[in-house]
C-alpha positions as CSV (number, residue, x, y, z in Angstrom):
1,M,-10.7,85.9,-80.2
2,H,-7.9,87.4,-78.1
3,T,-5.1,89.2,-79.8
4,G,-1.5,89.1,-78.6
5,D,-2.0,92.7,-77.4
6,D,-4.9,91.6,-75.2
7,T,-2.7,88.9,-73.7
8,G,0.2,91.2,-73.1
9,S,-2.1,93.8,-71.5
10,L,-3.6,91.1,-69.1
11,D,-0.1,89.8,-68.3
12,R,0.9,93.3,-67.3
13,A,-2.3,93.9,-65.4
14,T,-1.7,90.6,-63.5
15,R,1.9,91.6,-62.7
16,E,0.8,95.1,-61.4
17,F,-2.0,93.5,-59.3
18,L,0.4,90.9,-57.8
19,A,2.9,93.5,-56.9
20,A,0.2,95.5,-55.1
21,R,-1.5,92.5,-53.5
22,P,0.3,92.4,-50.2
23,R,-0.5,96.1,-49.6
24,L,-4.1,95.7,-50.7
25,F,-4.5,92.8,-48.3
26,G,-2.8,94.8,-45.5
27,I,-5.2,97.7,-45.9
28,A,-8.3,95.5,-46.1
29,Y,-7.3,93.3,-43.1
30,R,-6.6,96.3,-40.9
31,M,-9.9,97.8,-41.8
32,L,-11.9,94.7,-41.2
33,G,-10.0,92.7,-38.6
34,S,-10.8,89.6,-40.7
35,A,-8.4,87.8,-43.0
36,V,-11.4,86.0,-44.7
37,E,-13.2,89.3,-45.4
38,A,-9.9,90.9,-46.5
39,E,-9.3,88.1,-49.1
40,D,-12.8,88.6,-50.5
41,V,-12.2,92.3,-50.9
42,V,-8.8,91.7,-52.7
43,Q,-10.5,89.2,-55.0
44,D,-13.2,91.7,-55.8
45,T,-10.5,94.3,-56.5
46,W,-8.9,91.9,-58.9
47,L,-12.1,91.3,-60.8
48,R,-12.7,95.1,-61.1
49,W,-9.1,95.6,-62.3
50,Q,-9.6,93.0,-65.1
51,N,-12.7,94.8,-66.2
52,T,-11.2,98.3,-66.1
53,D,-10.1,100.4,-69.0
54,R,-6.5,100.2,-67.8
55,A,-5.2,102.4,-70.6
56,S,-6.7,105.3,-68.8
57,V,-5.1,104.5,-65.4
58,R,-1.9,106.4,-64.8
59,E,-1.0,104.9,-61.4
60,P,-2.1,101.3,-61.0
61,L,-1.2,101.1,-57.3
62,A,-3.1,104.3,-56.4
63,F,-6.1,103.0,-58.5
64,L,-6.1,99.6,-56.8
65,T,-5.7,101.1,-53.3
66,T,-8.7,103.3,-53.9
67,I,-10.9,100.3,-55.1
68,T,-9.8,98.2,-52.2
69,T,-10.4,100.9,-49.6
70,R,-13.8,101.7,-50.9
71,L,-14.8,98.1,-51.1
72,A,-13.5,97.5,-47.5
73,I,-15.6,100.5,-46.3
74,N,-18.7,98.9,-47.8
75,V,-17.9,95.5,-46.2
76,A,-17.2,97.2,-42.8
77,Q,-20.6,98.9,-42.9
78,S,-22.4,95.6,-43.4
79,A,-20.1,93.8,-41.0
80,R,-21.1,96.3,-38.3
81,V,-24.7,95.2,-38.6
82,R,-23.7,91.5,-38.5
83,R,-21.5,92.0,-35.4
84,E,-24.4,93.5,-33.5
85,S,-25.9,90.0,-33.5
86,Y,-22.6,88.2,-32.7
87,V,-22.8,86.1,-29.6
88,G,-20.4,87.4,-26.9
89,P,-17.4,89.7,-27.4
90,W,-16.0,90.0,-31.0
91,L,-12.2,89.9,-31.4
92,P,-10.3,90.3,-34.7
93,E,-9.2,87.2,-36.6
94,P,-5.5,86.5,-35.8
95,L,-2.9,86.5,-38.5
96,D,0.4,84.6,-38.4
97,T,2.9,87.3,-39.1
98,S,6.0,85.2,-38.4
99,L,6.5,83.7,-41.9
100,D,4.9,86.6,-43.8
101,P,6.7,89.9,-43.2
102,Q,4.5,91.3,-46.0
103,A,1.5,91.0,-43.7
104,G,3.3,93.6,-41.6
105,A,3.7,95.8,-44.7
106,E,6.0,98.7,-44.5
107,R,5.1,99.3,-40.9
108,A,3.6,97.1,-38.2
109,A,1.3,100.0,-37.2
110,A,-2.4,99.2,-36.7
111,L,-1.7,95.4,-36.8
112,E,-1.8,94.3,-33.2
113,L,-5.0,92.5,-32.2
114,A,-5.7,95.1,-29.4
115,V,-5.5,98.0,-32.0
116,L,-7.7,96.2,-34.5
117,F,-10.2,95.6,-31.6
118,L,-10.2,99.3,-30.8
119,L,-10.4,100.4,-34.4
120,E,-13.6,98.3,-34.7
121,K,-15.3,101.0,-32.5
122,L,-14.6,103.7,-35.1
123,N,-16.8,104.2,-38.1
124,P,-15.5,102.6,-41.3
125,V,-14.4,105.9,-42.9
126,E,-12.4,107.0,-39.8
127,R,-10.8,103.5,-39.8
128,A,-9.8,103.8,-43.4
129,A,-8.3,107.3,-42.9
130,Y,-6.3,106.0,-39.9
131,V,-5.0,102.9,-41.6
132,L,-4.0,104.6,-44.8
133,R,-2.2,107.4,-42.9
134,E,-0.7,105.5,-39.9
135,A,0.1,102.1,-41.3
136,F,0.9,103.0,-44.9
137,D,2.1,106.6,-44.6
138,Y,-0.2,107.9,-47.4
139,P,-0.1,111.7,-47.6
140,Y,-3.3,113.4,-46.4
141,H,-4.1,114.7,-49.9
142,Q,-4.0,111.1,-51.3
143,V,-6.1,109.8,-48.5
144,A,-8.6,112.6,-49.2
145,D,-8.8,111.5,-52.9
146,I,-9.4,107.9,-51.9
147,L,-12.1,108.8,-49.5
148,E,-13.6,111.4,-51.8
149,T,-13.5,114.1,-49.1
150,S,-11.4,117.3,-48.3
151,E,-7.9,117.2,-46.9
152,A,-9.1,119.2,-43.9
153,N,-11.8,116.6,-43.2
154,T,-9.2,113.8,-43.7
155,R,-7.0,115.4,-41.0
156,Q,-9.9,115.5,-38.7
157,L,-10.8,111.8,-39.3
158,V,-7.2,110.7,-38.5
159,S,-7.0,113.0,-35.5
160,R,-10.3,111.6,-34.1
161,A,-9.1,108.0,-34.6
162,R,-5.8,108.8,-32.8
163,K,-7.6,110.4,-29.9
164,H,-9.9,107.4,-29.6
165,L,-6.9,105.0,-29.5
166,A,-5.0,107.2,-27.0
167,S,-8.0,107.4,-24.7
168,E,-8.5,103.6,-24.7
169,R,-4.9,102.5,-24.6
170,K,-2.2,103.6,-22.3
171,E,1.5,103.7,-23.1
172,R,2.7,100.2,-24.2
173,V,5.6,98.1,-22.8
174,D,8.5,97.0,-25.0
175,P,8.4,93.6,-26.7
176,A,10.7,91.9,-24.1
177,D,8.5,93.0,-21.2
178,H,5.4,92.1,-23.2
179,K,6.7,88.5,-23.6
180,R,7.8,88.3,-20.0
181,L,4.4,89.4,-18.7
182,L,2.6,86.9,-20.9
183,E,5.0,84.1,-19.7
184,V,4.3,85.0,-16.0
185,F,0.6,85.3,-16.7
186,L,0.4,81.9,-18.5
187,A,2.2,80.1,-15.6
188,A,0.0,81.7,-13.0
189,A,-3.2,81.1,-15.0
190,Q,-2.3,77.4,-15.4
191,T,-1.6,76.9,-11.7
192,G,-4.4,79.1,-10.5
193,D,-1.9,81.3,-8.5
194,L,-4.1,84.2,-7.3
195,A,-1.3,86.2,-5.8
196,V,0.8,86.2,-9.0
197,L,-2.2,87.0,-11.2
198,E,-3.2,89.9,-9.0
199,N,0.4,91.1,-9.3
200,V,0.7,90.9,-13.1
201,L,-2.7,92.3,-14.0
202,A,-3.5,96.1,-14.2
203,A,-6.3,97.3,-11.9
204,D,-8.6,97.9,-14.9
205,V,-7.8,94.7,-16.8
206,V,-10.5,93.3,-19.1
207,S,-10.6,89.6,-20.3
208,Y,-12.4,89.0,-23.6
209,S,-13.4,85.5,-24.8
210,D,-14.5,85.3,-28.5
211,G,-16.2,82.0,-28.9
212,G,-18.8,83.1,-31.4
213,G,-21.3,81.2,-29.3
214,A,-19.6,77.9,-30.4
215,R,-17.7,77.1,-27.1
216,G,-17.9,77.5,-23.4
217,A,-16.4,81.0,-23.6
218,S,-17.6,83.7,-21.3
219,R,-20.2,85.7,-23.2
220,I,-19.5,88.9,-21.4
221,P,-16.1,90.6,-20.7
222,V,-14.7,90.0,-17.2
223,V,-13.6,93.4,-15.8
224,G,-11.2,94.4,-13.1
225,R,-8.2,92.8,-11.4
226,T,-10.1,91.0,-8.6
227,H,-12.9,89.6,-10.9
228,V,-10.5,88.5,-13.6
229,S,-8.0,86.8,-11.1
230,K,-10.8,84.9,-9.4
231,Y,-12.4,83.9,-12.7
232,L,-9.0,82.5,-14.0
233,V,-8.4,80.7,-10.7
234,A,-11.9,79.2,-10.9
235,F,-11.6,77.8,-14.4
236,A,-7.9,76.7,-14.1
237,P,-8.6,73.1,-12.8
238,R,-11.1,72.4,-15.6
239,F,-9.5,74.2,-18.5
240,W,-5.7,73.6,-18.4
241,P,-5.0,69.9,-17.4
242,P,-5.9,68.4,-20.8
243,T,-4.2,71.1,-22.9
244,D,-0.8,71.6,-24.6
245,T,0.6,75.1,-25.2
246,R,2.8,76.3,-28.0
247,W,4.4,79.8,-28.4
248,V,3.4,81.4,-31.7
249,E,3.3,84.8,-33.2
250,A,0.0,86.6,-33.9
251,N,-0.2,90.1,-35.4
252,G,3.4,90.9,-34.7
253,R,3.2,89.9,-31.0
254,P,4.0,86.6,-29.1
255,A,0.9,84.6,-28.4
256,V,0.0,81.1,-27.0
257,L,-1.8,78.5,-29.0
258,I,-3.7,76.2,-26.6
259,S,-4.7,72.7,-27.9
260,A,-6.5,69.7,-26.5
261,D,-6.1,66.3,-28.2
262,G,-4.3,67.9,-31.1
263,V,-7.2,70.4,-31.8
264,A,-6.7,74.1,-31.1
265,V,-9.1,75.4,-28.5
266,A,-7.8,79.0,-28.0
267,L,-5.3,81.5,-29.0
268,L,-4.3,83.6,-26.0
269,S,-2.8,87.1,-26.4
270,V,-2.4,90.1,-24.1
271,D,-2.0,93.8,-24.3
272,A,0.2,95.4,-21.6
273,S,1.1,98.9,-20.2
274,P,3.7,99.7,-17.5
275,E,0.8,99.1,-15.0
276,G,0.6,95.4,-16.1
277,I,-1.6,93.4,-18.4
278,D,-4.7,95.4,-19.2
279,R,-6.3,93.3,-22.0
280,I,-6.5,89.6,-22.2
281,M,-7.9,88.2,-25.5
282,W,-8.9,84.6,-25.9
283,V,-9.8,83.7,-29.5
284,M,-11.9,80.5,-29.2
285,N,-14.2,80.7,-32.3
286,P,-13.2,77.8,-34.6
287,E,-13.9,79.9,-37.6
288,K,-11.1,82.2,-36.6
289,L,-8.8,79.6,-35.1
290,V,-8.8,77.0,-37.9
291,P,-7.4,79.4,-40.7
292,Y,-4.8,80.7,-38.2
293,V,-3.6,77.1,-37.3
294,E,-3.6,76.1,-41.0
295,S,-1.4,79.1,-41.8
296,L,1.1,77.9,-39.1
297,S,1.6,74.5,-40.7
298,A,1.6,75.9,-44.3
């Protein structure tokens, strides 16, 4: 039989967990690039929290963050193996951040799809160090405790992650220019306007289609301004006529939801530098699109 004390203790534990939950989800999602996997990690953290001797925990948030991060590292390690057998390019699962400022947490850092895509190339411990430091501003000594390593090593992990991102991603344009480039790109892609496409794309642009093998998405990235422009012009007459487009927000940036007969077929987003659009991301895998669309109508 439960005593009143047990109930009070569990009530307090529930309150502490719910207060921490947005942050825990934010950490796990950034580390995994998957809302589904992040929810699983947060659920596992809750189960562990219920079964913990909470009387010995001085700082619940720090404790919960540690559990979440370590669980996410484990999931990321096994996800890595699974993604090696993924059909075609893998892109992160998009998140509707318009209604849920909590998803953006204290900072929008490390939330954009392009950043999550690049973080995927790091090992899970580097990713954890970067996310805790850059997105959540944890001091190095605390990140070191969470990762069970030295502060010096933690600084190295974060530095390596920053260098990787800097080498893969040029300076970004401001949000207004980002939206304008996406608008111009969308209109030119729909009409198959080669000259405008070549004008708006950076020389080293890459187009990624994540269909997970489920749709007629290109299974290899299309690389370079000339190839990408011609590819878009070639598929424009088949792809666009039966579709409707709707402006949405995904991961803190404007994106375009493309539907045919009321069913979402793609979420289009871009990443852009002063040289033009340098990454085009088409999320076409229904397993990633369906949860995103459901969150829009929630």
